[in-house]
RODO-2510 file (C-alpha; in nm, 4 decimals, decimal comma):
residues 491
     n   res          X          Y          Z
     1     m    -2,1678    -9,2520     6,5871
     2     s    -1,8231    -9,2619     6,7481
     3     k    -1,5419    -9,4253     6,5555
     4     i    -1,4935    -9,7995     6,6214
     5     n    -1,1429    -9,9300     6,6806
     6     r    -1,0945   -10,2565     6,4890
     7     q    -0,7208   -10,2862     6,5301
     8     l    -0,7475   -10,6423     6,6743
     9     s    -0,9522   -10,7798     6,3824
    10     i    -0,8057   -10,9449     6,0720
    11     h    -0,9754   -11,1218     5,7839
    12     f    -0,9266   -11,3339     5,4719
    13     f    -1,1407   -11,3529     5,1584
    14     t    -1,3548   -11,6661     5,1168
    15     k    -1,3684   -11,6665     4,7371
    16     g    -1,3099   -12,0305     4,6304
    17     l    -1,3773   -12,1533     4,9836
    18     k    -1,7559   -12,1710     4,9669
    19     g    -1,9127   -12,3800     5,2409
    20     i    -1,6416   -12,3493     5,5048
    21     s    -1,7641   -12,3573     5,8642
    22     h    -1,6601   -12,1953     6,1890
    23     d    -1,5170   -12,5280     6,3054
    24     d    -1,2967   -12,5516     5,9951
    25     v    -1,1488   -12,2102     6,0618
    26     l    -1,1137   -12,2603     6,4376
    27     s    -0,9325   -12,5921     6,4020
    28     e    -0,6737   -12,4341     6,1719
    29     i    -0,6301   -12,1287     6,3939
    30     a    -0,5677   -12,3573     6,6927
    31     k    -0,2553   -12,4856     6,5146
    32     v    -0,1053   -12,1346     6,5260
    33     i    -0,2290   -11,9670     6,8471
    34     d    -0,4170   -12,0527     7,1646
    35     i    -0,7925   -12,0635     7,0975
    36     e    -0,8439   -11,8805     7,4283
    37     d    -0,7100   -11,5707     7,2537
    38     v    -0,9877   -11,5829     6,9940
    39     l    -1,2859   -11,3571     7,0679
    40     s    -1,4902   -11,3946     6,7506
    41     i    -1,5039   -11,5667     6,4120
    42     q    -1,7502   -11,4157     6,1629
    43     i    -1,8137   -11,5616     5,8168
    44     t    -1,9790   -11,3126     5,5790
    45     e    -2,0691   -11,3302     5,2119
    46     k    -1,7199   -11,2422     5,0994
    47     d    -1,4770   -11,2909     5,3896
    48     c    -1,4062   -11,4404     5,7305
    49     i    -1,3243   -11,1976     6,0126
    50     v    -1,1287   -11,3110     6,3190
    51     t    -1,1104   -11,0893     6,6296
    52     l    -0,8417   -11,1595     6,8898
    53     k    -0,7703   -11,0589     7,2492
    54     n    -0,4228   -10,9121     7,2135
    55     p    -0,1910   -10,7697     6,9473
    56     e     0,0641   -11,0520     6,9918
    57     s    -0,1830   -11,3228     6,8871
    58     k    -0,3034   -11,1070     6,5998
    59     d     0,0501   -11,0452     6,4698
    60     r     0,1410   -11,4163     6,4932
    61     l    -0,1722   -11,5299     6,3089
    62     a    -0,1314   -11,2606     6,0427
    63     a     0,2328   -11,3530     5,9881
    64     q     0,1883   -11,7343     5,9632
    65     g    -0,1613   -11,7639     5,8161
    66     i    -0,3557   -12,0912     5,7993
    67     a    -0,4337   -12,3657     5,5464
    68     l    -0,7879   -12,4459     5,4306
    69     r    -0,8695   -12,7165     5,1758
    70     d    -0,5047   -12,7507     5,0876
    71     r    -0,4805   -12,3785     5,0164
    72     s    -0,2647   -12,1265     5,1955
    73     v    -0,4774   -11,8476     5,3436
    74     k    -0,3304   -11,5071     5,4309
    75     f    -0,4868   -11,2639     5,6771
    76     y    -0,5196   -10,8887     5,6164
    77     e    -0,6069   -10,5900     5,8331
    78     v    -0,9811   -10,5243     5,8515
    79     e    -0,9161   -10,1526     5,8853
    80     s    -0,5808    -9,9949     5,8306
    81     l    -0,4731    -9,6839     6,0204
    82     i    -0,4141    -9,5163     5,6858
    83     t    -0,6868    -9,4740     5,4251
    84     h    -0,5691    -9,4409     5,0656
    85     v    -0,7872    -9,2005     4,8682
    86     t    -0,7963    -9,1479     4,4922
    87     i    -0,9201    -8,8086     4,3696
    88     k    -1,0648    -8,7881     4,0183
    89     d    -1,1584    -8,4906     3,7961
    90     a    -0,9454    -8,2306     3,9793
    91     p    -0,8071    -7,9772     3,7258
    92     y    -0,4382    -8,0098     3,6448
    93     e    -0,3817    -7,6457     3,7489
    94     l    -0,5211    -7,7034     4,0994
    95     d    -0,2320    -7,6633     4,3429
    96     n    -0,1323    -7,9586     4,5637
    97     l    -0,1442    -7,7462     4,8789
    98     y    -0,4999    -7,6432     4,7960
    99     i    -0,6055    -8,0075     4,7577
   100     v    -0,4409    -8,0978     5,0898
   101     a    -0,6306    -7,8137     5,2578
   102     q    -0,9588    -7,9377     5,1085
   103     m    -0,8974    -8,2976     5,2234
   104     l    -0,8335    -8,1946     5,5855
   105     r    -1,2098    -8,1978     5,6384
   106     f    -1,2028    -8,5805     5,6115
   107     g    -0,9119    -8,6516     5,8470
   108     k    -0,5415    -8,5975     5,9069
   109     v    -0,3442    -8,5851     5,5823
   110     v    -0,0147    -8,7751     5,5932
   111     p     0,2577    -8,5167     5,5142
   112     g     0,4091    -8,5616     5,1684
   113     s     0,1606    -8,8319     5,0698
   114     l    -0,0107    -8,6424     4,7856
   115     k     0,0975    -8,7777     4,4469
   116     r    -0,0090    -8,7028     4,0903
   117     g    -0,1007    -8,9970     3,8671
   118     v     0,0766    -9,0408     3,5325
   119     i     0,0138    -9,2442     3,2197
   120     k     0,2183    -9,5630     3,2395
   121     g     0,5568    -9,5322     3,0719
   122     t     0,5366    -9,1522     3,0409
   123     n     0,5566    -8,8391     3,2516
   124     i     0,2177    -8,7195     3,1266
   125     e    -0,0353    -8,6836     3,4061
   126     n    -0,3702    -8,8638     3,3879
   127     g    -0,5654    -8,6274     3,6151
   128     s    -0,5735    -8,8506     3,9248
   129     r    -0,4355    -8,7533     4,2652
   130     y    -0,3494    -8,9987     4,5427
   131     i    -0,3421    -8,9044     4,9097
   132     d    -0,3182    -9,0859     5,2454
   133     i    -0,5390    -8,9910     5,5416
   134     l    -0,5098    -9,0852     5,9090
   135     e    -0,8238    -9,1184     6,1229
   136     c    -1,0368    -9,0868     5,8126
   137     d    -1,4122    -9,0316     5,8379
   138     t    -1,6213    -9,3474     5,8445
   139     v    -1,7659    -9,2813     5,4982
   140     l    -1,6362    -9,0464     5,2296
   141     p    -1,8777    -8,8888     4,9795
   142     n    -1,8646    -9,0169     4,6239
   143     r    -1,8647    -8,6578     4,5006
   144     t    -1,7557    -8,3340     4,6635
   145     s    -1,6427    -7,9855     4,5626
   146     f    -1,3010    -7,8241     4,5763
   147     g    -1,4137    -7,4627     4,5459
   148     r    -1,6072    -7,4430     4,2192
   149     f    -1,4729    -7,7750     4,0886
   150     e    -1,6611    -8,0999     4,1485
   151     v    -1,4433    -8,4063     4,2064
   152     r    -1,4960    -8,7775     4,2743
   153     l    -1,3436    -8,9657     4,5684
   154     f    -1,2556    -9,3358     4,5902
   155     a    -1,1079    -9,4856     4,9087
   156     d    -1,0096    -9,8240     5,0487
   157     n    -1,0816    -9,9328     5,4078
   158     n    -1,4538    -9,9595     5,3223
   159     r    -1,4812    -9,5811     5,3131
   160     t    -1,6490    -9,5508     4,9715
   161     p    -2,0248    -9,6197     4,9655
   162     c    -2,2036    -9,7790     4,6733
   163     i    -2,3881    -9,5139     4,4717
   164     y    -2,6914    -9,7419     4,4460
   165     c    -2,7453    -9,8942     4,7911
   166     h    -2,5163    -9,6597     4,9937
   167     i    -2,3498    -9,9556     5,1673
   168     t    -1,9720    -9,9936     5,1858
   169     g    -1,7843   -10,3137     5,1158
   170     h    -1,8423   -10,3495     4,7432
   171     p    -1,7934   -10,1356     4,4317
   172     s    -2,0993    -9,9879     4,2632
   173     y    -2,0678   -10,2033     3,9508
   174     r    -2,1028   -10,5173     4,1671
   175     c    -2,4117   -10,3989     4,3569
   176     k    -2,6767   -10,6723     4,3518
   177     d    -2,9528   -10,4116     4,3843
   178     k    -2,8343   -10,2093     4,0860
   179     p    -3,0825   -10,3433     3,8242
   180     s    -3,3921   -10,2682     4,0353
   181     l    -3,2686    -9,9330     4,1670
   182     m    -3,1751    -9,8055     3,8216
   183     n    -3,5429    -9,8001     3,7216
   184     q    -3,6648    -9,6084     4,0288
   185     k    -3,6894    -9,2357     4,0935
   186     r    -3,3909    -9,0890     4,2750
   187     c    -3,3862    -8,7750     4,4907
   188     y    -3,0947    -8,5417     4,4181
   189     n    -3,1245    -8,3853     4,7655
   190     c    -3,0989    -8,6884     4,9951
   191     c    -3,0078    -8,9486     4,7258
   192     g    -3,3052    -9,1533     4,8440
   193     i    -3,5052    -9,3892     4,6245
   194     g    -3,8726    -9,3540     4,5396
   195     h    -3,9154    -8,9743     4,5308
   196     v    -3,7734    -8,6650     4,3616
   197     a    -3,6068    -8,3592     4,5165
   198     s    -3,9191    -8,1407     4,4933
   199     a    -4,1042    -8,3855     4,7215
   200     c    -3,8127    -8,4504     4,9583
   201     t    -3,8856    -8,4022     5,3294
   202     s    -3,5194    -8,4103     5,4342
   203     e    -3,3190    -8,0991     5,5157
   204     a    -3,1925    -7,9158     5,2088
   205     y    -2,8437    -8,0198     5,0982
   206     c    -2,6066    -7,8055     4,8911
   207     s    -2,4239    -8,0046     4,6242
   208     y    -2,1699    -7,7211     4,5866
   209     c    -2,0318    -7,6716     4,9398
   210     n    -2,1606    -8,0062     5,0798
   211     a    -2,3388    -7,8356     5,3694
   212     n    -2,6915    -7,8883     5,4974
   213     g    -2,9465    -7,6136     5,5429
   214     h    -2,9602    -7,4596     5,1958
   215     a    -2,9831    -7,5528     4,8288
   216     r    -2,7162    -7,4824     4,5697
   217     r    -2,9078    -7,1840     4,4270
   218     d    -2,8907    -7,0148     4,7714
   219     c    -2,5245    -7,0996     4,8404
   220     e    -2,3092    -6,7902     4,9053
   221     q    -1,9938    -6,9683     4,7824
   222     y    -2,1699    -7,0634     4,4587
   223     k    -2,2936    -6,7059     4,4075
   224     q    -1,9434    -6,5646     4,4650
   225     e    -1,7821    -6,8076     4,2203
   226     t    -2,0508    -6,7343     3,9612
   227     e    -1,9950    -6,3591     4,0001
   228     k    -1,6176    -6,4078     3,9631
   229     k    -1,6771    -6,5798     3,6285
   230     e    -1,8988    -6,2927     3,5123
   231     l    -1,6411    -6,0308     3,6149
   232     g    -1,3608    -6,2038     3,4230
   233     s    -1,0014    -6,2750     3,5192
   234     y    -0,9939    -5,9856     3,7684
   235     g    -1,3026    -6,1068     3,9564
   236     p    -1,1235    -6,1898     4,2866
   237     e    -0,9575    -5,8462     4,3001
   238     i    -1,2876    -5,6698     4,2280
   239     l    -1,4695    -5,8587     4,5042
   240     e    -1,1838    -5,7913     4,7444
   241     g    -1,2091    -5,4213     4,6646
   242     r    -1,5801    -5,4253     4,7440
   243     q    -1,5128    -5,5840     5,0825
   244     d    -1,2506    -5,3197     5,1622
   245     n    -1,4951    -5,0502     5,0534
   246     t    -1,7596    -5,1790     5,2953
   247     k    -1,5149    -5,1453     5,5841
   248     n    -1,4168    -4,7947     5,4765
   249     i    -1,7773    -4,6793     5,4594
   250     h    -1,8332    -4,7890     5,8173
   251     t    -1,5327    -4,5859     5,9331
   252     d    -1,6496    -4,2804     5,7408
   253     e    -1,9942    -4,3087     5,9018
   254     d    -1,8334    -4,2902     6,2441
   255     d    -1,6297    -3,9866     6,1384
   256     k    -1,9396    -3,8190     5,9956
   257     e    -2,1305    -3,8616     6,3208
   258     s    -1,8503    -3,7013     6,5211
   259     i    -1,8234    -3,4119     6,2760
   260     a    -2,1995    -3,3609     6,2740
   261     s    -2,2101    -3,3419     6,6531
   262     d    -1,9563    -3,0568     6,6466
   263     n    -2,1411    -2,8600     6,3791
   264     t    -2,5071    -2,9069     6,4644
   265     n    -2,5746    -2,5327     6,4558
   266     c    -2,3843    -2,4642     6,1294
   267     e    -2,5676    -2,4344     5,7995
   268     r    -2,3637    -2,5971     5,5220
   269     e    -2,3897    -2,5370     5,1498
   270     t    -2,4828    -2,8393     4,9365
   271     v    -2,2926    -2,8897     4,6099
   272     s    -2,2188    -3,1553     4,3506
   273     v    -1,8730    -3,2589     4,2318
   274     l    -1,7399    -3,3487     3,8868
   275     l    -1,4339    -3,5774     3,8730
   276     g    -1,3044    -3,5738     3,5173
   277     a    -1,0130    -3,5211     3,2805
   278     s    -0,9306    -3,2655     3,0095
   279     n    -1,2661    -3,2954     2,8276
   280     c    -1,4464    -3,2006     3,1500
   281     i    -1,2171    -2,8995     3,1894
   282     r    -1,3465    -2,7871     2,8478
   283     l    -1,7000    -2,7808     2,9893
   284     g    -1,6157    -2,4597     3,1734
   285     h    -1,8720    -2,3288     3,4223
   286     i    -2,1582    -2,5777     3,4565
   287     d    -2,3599    -2,4403     3,7483
   288     d    -2,3008    -2,2498     4,0715
   289     s    -2,3794    -2,5664     4,2663
   290     v    -2,1295    -2,7823     4,0725
   291     v    -1,7606    -2,7975     4,1688
   292     n    -1,5415    -2,9035     3,8766
   293     a    -1,2540    -3,1090     4,0207
   294     s    -1,1247    -3,2263     3,6830
   295     i    -0,7529    -3,2704     3,6125
   296     s    -0,5830    -3,2829     3,2736
   297     g    -0,4609    -3,6387     3,2200
   298     g    -0,6955    -3,7747     3,4871
   299     s    -0,7749    -4,1458     3,4886
   300     f    -0,9454    -4,4129     3,6971
   301     d    -0,6189    -4,5316     3,8536
   302     k    -0,5327    -4,1731     3,9581
   303     i    -0,8770    -4,0758     4,0850
   304     e    -0,7317    -4,0008     4,4292
   305     q    -0,5902    -3,6793     4,2777
   306     n    -0,9404    -3,5723     4,1713
   307     i    -1,0790    -3,6614     4,5139
   308     d    -0,8103    -3,4567     4,6916
   309     l    -0,8839    -3,1577     4,4671
   310     a    -1,2566    -3,1968     4,5354
   311     f    -1,1971    -3,1921     4,9117
   312     q    -0,9940    -2,8723     4,8776
   313     k    -1,2682    -2,7004     4,6753
   314     t    -1,5606    -2,8205     4,8896
   315     e    -1,4331    -2,7534     5,2397
   316     n    -1,7249    -2,7080     5,4853
   317     k    -1,9739    -2,8073     5,2147
   318     d    -2,2055    -3,1069     5,1877
   319     i    -2,1706    -3,3231     4,8768
   320     e    -2,5018    -3,4322     4,7250
   321     k    -2,3868    -3,5905     4,3989
   322     v    -2,0542    -3,6952     4,2489
   323     v    -2,0051    -3,7477     3,8747
   324     i    -1,7178    -3,9660     3,7518
   325     c    -1,6320    -3,8824     3,3914
   326     l    -1,3010    -4,0557     3,3175
   327     g    -1,1674    -4,3376     3,1043
   328     t    -1,0198    -4,1997     2,7823
   329     n    -0,6669    -4,2026     2,9238
   330     d    -0,7178    -4,5528     3,0675
   331     i    -0,8234    -4,6713     2,7210
   332     s    -0,5072    -4,5165     2,5736
   333     r    -0,2855    -4,7144     2,8131
   334     n    -0,4808    -5,0421     2,7916
   335     k    -0,5944    -5,0485     2,4303
   336     s    -0,7197    -5,4093     2,4256
   337     d    -0,7230    -5,5149     2,7923
   338     s    -1,0831    -5,4405     2,8879
   339     d    -1,0561    -5,6619     3,1992
   340     q    -0,7809    -5,4390     3,3402
   341     i    -0,9905    -5,1279     3,2776
   342     n    -1,2937    -5,2942     3,4381
   343     l    -1,0841    -5,3525     3,7489
   344     l    -0,9761    -4,9862     3,7531
   345     v    -1,3373    -4,8707     3,7111
   346     t    -1,4567    -5,0845     4,0028
   347     s    -1,1715    -4,9696     4,2235
   348     a    -1,2392    -4,6038     4,1380
   349     v    -1,6107    -4,6352     4,2173
   350     n    -1,5251    -4,7957     4,5516
   351     r    -1,2851    -4,5108     4,6370
   352     v    -1,5460    -4,2482     4,5539
   353     k    -1,8127    -4,4301     4,7567
   354     s    -1,5836    -4,4466     5,0593
   355     s    -1,4803    -4,0800     5,0203
   356     f    -1,8367    -3,9511     4,9709
   357     p    -2,0547    -4,2041     5,1570
   358     e    -2,3653    -3,9828     5,1602
   359     a    -2,3541    -3,8810     4,7931
   360     q    -2,5217    -4,0364     4,4935
   361     i    -2,2680    -4,1249     4,2273
   362     g    -2,3107    -4,0840     3,8540
   363     l    -2,0791    -4,2984     3,6400
   364     c    -2,0373    -4,1678     3,2847
   365     n    -1,9449    -4,4132     3,0154
   366     i    -1,6499    -4,3438     2,7859
   367     i    -1,6905    -4,1516     2,4608
   368     p    -1,5513    -4,2999     2,1353
   369     r    -1,2463    -4,1851     1,9395
   370     k    -1,2593    -3,9956     1,6129
   371     g    -1,0351    -4,1527     1,3519
   372     n    -0,9873    -4,4191     1,0868
   373     g    -0,7765    -4,7311     1,0827
   374     a    -0,7408    -5,0542     1,2781
   375     q    -0,6010    -4,8824     1,5873
   376     f    -0,9080    -4,6618     1,6318
   377     q    -1,1378    -4,9586     1,5673
   378     k    -0,9592    -5,1591     1,8386
   379     i    -0,9842    -4,8696     2,0857
   380     n    -1,3548    -4,8161     2,0167
   381     e    -1,4221    -5,1893     2,0506
   382     t    -1,2514    -5,1896     2,3917
   383     t    -1,4522    -4,8790     2,4836
   384     k    -1,7726    -5,0605     2,3908
   385     n    -1,6829    -5,3593     2,6128
   386     v    -1,5921    -5,1382     2,9089
   387     n    -1,9109    -4,9337     2,8723
   388     s    -2,1143    -5,2545     2,8814
   389     f    -1,9391    -5,3551     3,2046
   390     m    -1,9958    -5,0101     3,3563
   391     k    -2,3691    -5,0324     3,2907
   392     k    -2,3862    -5,3731     3,4634
   393     l    -2,1771    -5,2377     3,7508
   394     c    -2,4265    -4,9555     3,8066
   395     v    -2,7076    -5,2105     3,8292
   396     r    -2,5226    -5,4083     4,0981
   397     e    -2,3868    -5,1155     4,2999
   398     q    -2,6272    -4,9269     4,5247
   399     f    -2,6535    -4,5472     4,4801
   400     v    -2,4543    -4,5534     4,1526
   401     a    -2,6371    -4,4279     3,8404
   402     f    -2,5319    -4,4817     3,4800
   403     v    -2,4930    -4,1621     3,2722
   404     d    -2,4849    -4,2373     2,8993
   405     i    -2,2801    -3,9655     2,7277
   406     n    -2,1375    -4,2052     2,4669
   407     d    -2,4682    -4,2147     2,2806
   408     q    -2,4440    -3,8389     2,2132
   409     f    -2,1407    -3,8940     1,9880
   410     y    -2,3004    -4,1433     1,7469
   411     k    -2,5436    -4,1010     1,4600
   412     h    -2,6674    -4,4026     1,2647
   413     g    -2,3872    -4,6104     1,4170
   414     a    -2,1074    -4,3748     1,3066
   415     v    -1,9011    -4,1365     1,5188
   416     i    -2,0004    -3,7706     1,4691
   417     r    -1,6675    -3,6151     1,3722
   418     t    -1,7816    -3,2543     1,4185
   419     l    -1,8143    -3,3125     1,7935
   420     f    -1,4358    -3,3514     1,8222
   421     d    -1,1573    -3,0945     1,8024
   422     k    -1,0456    -3,0907     1,4385
   423     n    -0,6919    -2,9908     1,5422
   424     d    -0,6514    -3,2940     1,7712
   425     s    -0,4968    -3,5858     1,5813
   426     s    -0,5513    -3,8242     1,8746
   427     g    -0,9288    -3,8030     1,8297
   428     v    -0,9801    -3,7690     2,2067
   429     h    -1,0676    -3,4067     2,2792
   430     v    -1,4149    -3,2735     2,2095
   431     s    -1,5140    -2,9544     2,0317
   432     t    -1,7324    -2,6794     2,1760
   433     e    -2,0434    -2,8549     2,0462
   434     g    -1,9225    -3,1863     2,1912
   435     a    -1,8674    -3,0203     2,5290
   436     q    -2,2218    -2,8811     2,5181
   437     r    -2,3632    -3,2290     2,4618
   438     i    -2,1708    -3,3689     2,7578
   439     n    -2,2838    -3,0717     2,9653
   440     s    -2,6509    -3,1374     2,8867
   441     k    -2,6289    -3,5042     2,9944
   442     l    -2,4483    -3,4134     3,3168
   443     c    -2,7099    -3,1495     3,4018
   444     e    -2,9809    -3,4057     3,3345
   445     f    -2,8291    -3,6294     3,6032
   446     l    -2,7476    -3,3476     3,8457
   447     n    -3,1024    -3,2082     3,8274
   448     s    -3,2723    -3,5481     3,8560
   449     p    -3,4182    -3,6763     4,1874
   450     n    -3,1605    -3,8339     4,4155
   451     t    -3,2396    -4,1938     4,3216
   452     n    -3,0431    -4,4667     4,1542
   453     v    -3,1594    -4,4153     3,7963
   454     v    -3,0031    -4,4673     3,4558
   455     v    -2,9597    -4,1503     3,2519
   456     s    -2,9599    -4,2956     2,9035
   457     n    -3,1137    -4,2448     2,5630
   458     t    -3,1591    -4,6184     2,5151
   459     p    -3,5344    -4,6908     2,4899
   460     i    -3,6832    -4,9389     2,7332
   461     d    -3,8756    -5,1052     2,4506
   462     r    -3,6102    -5,2531     2,2252
   463     k    -3,8525    -5,3148     1,9379
   464     r    -3,7615    -5,1033     1,6362
   465     n    -3,9770    -4,8009     1,5614
   466     r    -4,1417    -4,8244     1,2234
   467     s    -4,1045    -4,5378     0,9793
   468     d    -4,3610    -4,4416     0,7187
   469     k    -4,1835    -4,6601     0,4637
   470     t    -4,1811    -4,9827     0,6655
   471     t    -4,4201    -5,2784     0,6452
   472     p    -4,7816    -5,1557     0,6774
   473     t    -5,0113    -5,2658     0,9578
   474     s    -5,2991    -5,5080     0,9065
   475     a    -5,5369    -5,2084     0,9029
   476     d    -5,3347    -5,0449     0,6245
   477     r    -5,3367    -5,3658     0,4201
   478     t    -5,7137    -5,3985     0,4662
   479     s    -5,7725    -5,0420     0,3465
   480     k    -5,5563    -5,0991     0,0364
   481     v    -5,7475    -5,4142    -0,0514
   482     s    -6,0801    -5,2324    -0,0118
   483     r    -5,9617    -4,9519    -0,2425
   484     k    -5,8639    -5,2005    -0,5130
   485     e    -6,1996    -5,3724    -0,4857
   486     t    -6,3905    -5,0418    -0,5230
   487     g    -6,1701    -4,9232    -0,8067
   488     i    -6,0662    -4,6089    -0,6183
   489     d    -5,7071    -4,5025    -0,6799
   490     h    -5,5309    -4,2232    -0,4935
   491     d    -5,2131    -4,0482    -0,6089
***
């Protein structure tokens, strides 16, 4: 429905004037203006609306008013050009400019009109925001979302509908239908009465983005905000890196096609690449088909150096698999900031995927540190948190497999000290035996089929395995009882 212009209508409230007639009002109006300028007089349940022919008559009547039953009656605008809106439940940290941008969907925001409410007599804010809107929508929703935050809206100018009967002109607590409607079923999709959302025939409505056509569980905005929460404080940067990576992969595909067209008759050797740090250098020669592009001091934030070295060593060769085995140096620089390391891990995986778009990637988790004291405990706790994130990342990312080398360095929950270099006080570098264990896990991934699998020692069934000394089965208990009954005793 197009917007109705009611700029020539004014009204007064009839509270205390019950029983007045059209003639009563018209006779008083005739004392102020010519009755020929009056188009309509409407008496409703709560007010009397007078519509006039021209702005001059309207302004004169509004300025002078009339007298009814020895009472002075003042006229007010039926609809003002400006709608005053109160916003409730918006977080204190939400920027004013962001709120203005969100309110533009309902009309033109008056510049500089946004104010923050305060507790009377103090400068402490009460959580309310006040804003003025020109050419406001006919009806504003009672609830809407600013991003992932749900807020409530209250407006004058008959813009706020009653939550019970959905009619404007009265607040919800004064709705005459409230008692009967409170006891009826309400649909959370269309807000209708008499049915529930599962039986609703109306088009699906998303309570998160306020758009029709899908439910909240299928909303892309809702999924993105939920994923940001799961990724922590660096969620937006991680998602942005994924978007950039998607664009880079497309460009690399185009480059690959052009290169392939120039070398259709050339047979190329297929190899795998290892991107690691000093512990991977200690692995020595792994296999003829594996190129070790490890750098002493390598880390996730400097993975470009490993990638450049890999390109130099694999010129005119096809890359089948790429193993990322980094993280100990990142842990050293960010001892307790696991979120920062998670961001570096995600960025590094994206760089490798864009550099080797046709390769399957194996992401090794980070081995623990050998040592005693609070500092080593803090480092190993951060390592545990990052490893948990890396495993989840491999589940979400396509063609990225999780390679569990951390498990090789634990026995009964304690770090195996003999797997580390006894002359290294930092507890970082592995011994010859430790290098062999890493080597075996890498070969397990490199020799596996080219699918997105998890190379891990963690059993799928998480139930504990019983030893011979654990609680006997029901069959064992039955046999023991039978032996006691027969008097047979075995040593």
